[in-house]
N, C-alpha and C positions, 0 to 999 in steps of 0.2 A: 882809294887806297894809298892817297899821298902820305909818305911818311910811316906808313904803317908797319907794325912789326908783326911778321906773318911767320907760322911754324907750317911746315909741310912734311908730313911722315910720308916715307916712300916717294920723297921728291927727287930721287935718281932714277925713277922709272918713267915710261913714257908719257903717262898723263902728267905726271910732277914736272918733268922737263918742260914740256909745252905749257904748263901754268905758269911755271917760274917765269918763261919768257913775258907772257902776258902780263903779269904782276910788275916785272921790271920796267915795262914800257908803260904801266899805269902809275908809276912813280912810287912803287914800295920803298920802304925805308930800310928796313933790314929782313932779311930770310933765313931762318934756320931750318936746315934740311935735315932730317933724321932717316936714315937707310942702312938697312944692313948689307946692301950690295948683292943679296941672293939671285936678284934678277934685273939689279939697276947698274948704271954706268955712271961711276963719278965723274970720268973724264969728258962727259957730255955737258956737265954744269957750265953755265957761262962763267966766263972770267971776269968776274965782277966783286968788288969790295963789299958788296952789301949782303954777300951770301956766306954764311957760315955753315959747315959740314959736319956732322956727328955721325959716326958709323956706329949703330946701335940697333939693337932687335926691340920692336916696342912691346913685345911680350916679355921683356926683362927690364923692369922699371929702373933698377939701379944703375943701368948703364947710362940713363939720360935724364933721369928724374931730376937731379940738382940742377943742370943746366937749363932745362925748360922752366922749373922753378923760378930761376932769376931772370930768365929771358921777359917772362910774362908777355906772350904774344897778344896782340890785339885780335888776330885771326888765326883759326887753327884748321888746316885743310888735312883731314886724315885720309889719306890714299893708300898707307902701307897694308898689305894683305897677304896672306899664304895663299897663293893664286895658282890654279882655280880648281874646277872640278875634278878632273881625273887625279890631280896632286893631292887632293882632299880625300879622295878614294884611298889612295895608296898611303897617306900619311895624315889620317884623320886626328891624332893627337897633336899634331903640330899646327893643323888649322885651327883646333880650339884655342891654343895658345897664342897664336897671332890674332885670329879674327874676334875672338871674345874676349879673352885676358888682355891682349894689347889695347883694344879700344877700351876696356874699363881703367886700364892704367892711365890712359891720356886724359879721360874723362874725371878721374880721381885728382890729377894734379889741376885740371881746369876749373874744379869746383872751389879752388883756394884762390883762383885769379879773379878776383872782382871787376877788374877792366876788361873782361873779354868781351868781344862784340859780336863773335859768331864762332861756333863749332861746325865744321861743314864735314859730313860723314859720307864718304862714297860707298854706298852699298851695290847690290848687283841685280840685273835683271833675272838672275838665276832663281831668286826668291819666288818668281812667279810659277816656277814649273811649267806644265802644260797648260796653263791657263789660255782660253780661247782669246779673250780681250785682257790686255795687260794694262789695267788702270789701277791707280794708287788706292782707289775706294773700294776695291773688290776685296772679299775675303780670300786670305791665302793660307796654305798649309803646306810650306815647303818641306820635303823630306827625302827628295831624289838623291841628294849628295851631302856629305858633310859641308861643303862651301856653302850650299844653299841656306842649310839650317843655320850655319853659325854667321853668315851675313846678316840673315833676317833676325836672329837673337840680339846682334850688335844693333841693329835698328831699335828694337825694344830698349835696350839699355840707353841708347842716345834720348829717346823719348821720356824714359824714367828721369835721368838726370836733369834734362830739361825742366821737367815737372817738380821734382824734388829739391834741386839744387839750383834751380833758376839760371841754368847754363843756357844761353841763346844759341839754339842749335837747329839744324836742318840736315836732312838726308837726301841724297840723290841716288837714285838707281841708274847705273850705268848700262847701257845697251851695246855690246860688241865694239868698244872703242879700238879704233886702229891709227896707226899714223907712224912718223919719224920717231926714232930712239927705241922702238919696240924690238926687242931680240927674238930670234925664233928659237924653237927648240920643242922638245916632246910634251912640256906642259903650258906651251904658248898658244896664242891664237891662231885661227885658221889663215888669216892674211898675210902675216910674216912668213908661216911656214909656206904658203902657196907661192909667194914672191922668190923666196929663197930659193926653192925647188924649181920655179920656172927659169931662174937667171942661170941656174946649173944645168937646165935642159933636163931635170929627172920628172917622173911622173908626178901629177898631182892627184893626192889620194882623197877621194870623197867618202866619208863613211855614211852610207844611205844611198838613196836613189838620184840626189842632186835636187830633186824639187822641194827639199827643206828650205825654209827662208829665215833670215835673221835680219834684224835691223841695224846694219853697219853704220857706225857713228865717227866721222873723223874726229881726231883728238883734239884739234881747234875747236869744235863745237862742244866737246865736254868741258874744256877750260873754260869757255865761254858761260856755259851754264853754271859751273861752280863758282865763278867770280859773281855772276847775277845772284846766286843764291847766298852768298857771304854778304851782299850789300842790300840785300832786300830786308823787309821787316818783319819776315818769318822767324820766330824765336822759340816755338814750342816743340822743336823736332819733328815738324811735318814732314812728309815724305813727297819726292817729286821724280817724274821721269825723266831720264835723259833720253837719248835716241833721236830719230828722226822721223818717227811715224811712216817710214817708207819701207815696203819688204824687198828684198833681194834674195833670189834663188841661188843656192851654193852652186850650182852648174853654170849660172850666168856671171857669178862672182870670178869662178876659175877661168872662164873664157875671156873676160876683161883683163884678167891679170896677164895670162898667155899673149894677148894683144899687145898690151903696154910695155910687156918686156921683150917683144920680138922673140919671143920663145917656140921651141918645137916641142914642148912638153907634151905629153899626152895626158888624159884624164882617165884616172883608174877608179872604179867603184869597189867599195869593201864593205864588210858587215858593220852594221851600226854598232856602237859600244853598248854594253848590256845597261847601263845607267842612264843612257841619253834616249829619253823616250818624248823630248820635246821636238816636234817636227816644224812648227813655227813659233817664232818670236817676233813680236812687234809692240812697239811702244805706243801708247796714246799719251801724246805730250800736250793735249789740251790744257791741262792744268798748269804745266809748266808755263806755258804761252801767257794764259790769262793772269796768273799770280806774280810769275818772275820776269815775264817780257821775254822769254825765251824763243827765238827764231833760228834755227840751225843756220849758220853762215856758209858752210861749204857743203856742196851736194857730192854725192859718191864719186863720179866720173873724175872730178877735179881733185877730190881727197885722194882717190887712188893714185892718179898720176903724180901727184906731189910725193906719195909714200913710196911708189916705185922708183922714182928719181932719187930718193934719199938712199934706198937700199942700193942702188946701182953706182951711186957716186960716193957715198959718205959710210957706208957700212961694210965692215971687214967680213967677208964670208969665208970662212975655212974650207979647205979642199975636201 
């Protein structure tokens, strides 16, 4: 990444901010960040002259197309998305605009850039639905939520543009990423919401019976994998799993967060949401290990402690 010109969409989000820190340490030359700040935080961007920020929506190409054309990045990390399942159920057309049209907008610009070295697309484990084993080689037919449908559709477009226009590309299916810089809220992930509620001494709500499992992945591991994918020889739009390959029950996650925050919060069980039929989600990362050399650097306990520390010391929690 020495002196490389890098574009990161959604760069003010949790994955983007952690990726930026990693790329700066790796010697990146210039980093252009595109984010509409719908769930990102510009103030968390490092104070570094190599970073340029554009507030824009990827679904509206006129707001950033000229700048990106002129920038001509060596690497594109496409992280921006209309996130996530419940949000897509409530706002399906916005989900299409961001997750499909936005991806196509970027690919249309990239096909004119003959010097691009890699287009890295961040997809989601949601595309697997309720598959028993979540392997890249298995047939899938996502239909549970607009988010799952649209993230999978975007994967297909990445594959198409790699084949038709020779854009060197790769897709990463991210599994339940958590870590510093992620806001809490109604459309956010379970970990930031659990942590904030635990700090405030409020109940931790589990939708289901708590035995449901997820493959919680520290954001540093995700940034590690995205970087490996960018530097790899993969160029045909092939797909790789993120994750850790290790399941964690939601009830155990809640107990760990209560312990790490020193909270007196109670755990309360609620009805599972009507679209949420996935009891267990676990990544098979054998392909990522064999092809990309991916071995997750940070285990769950260490990652959770780091994340809790950030929320307790650096995140402003409203009353």
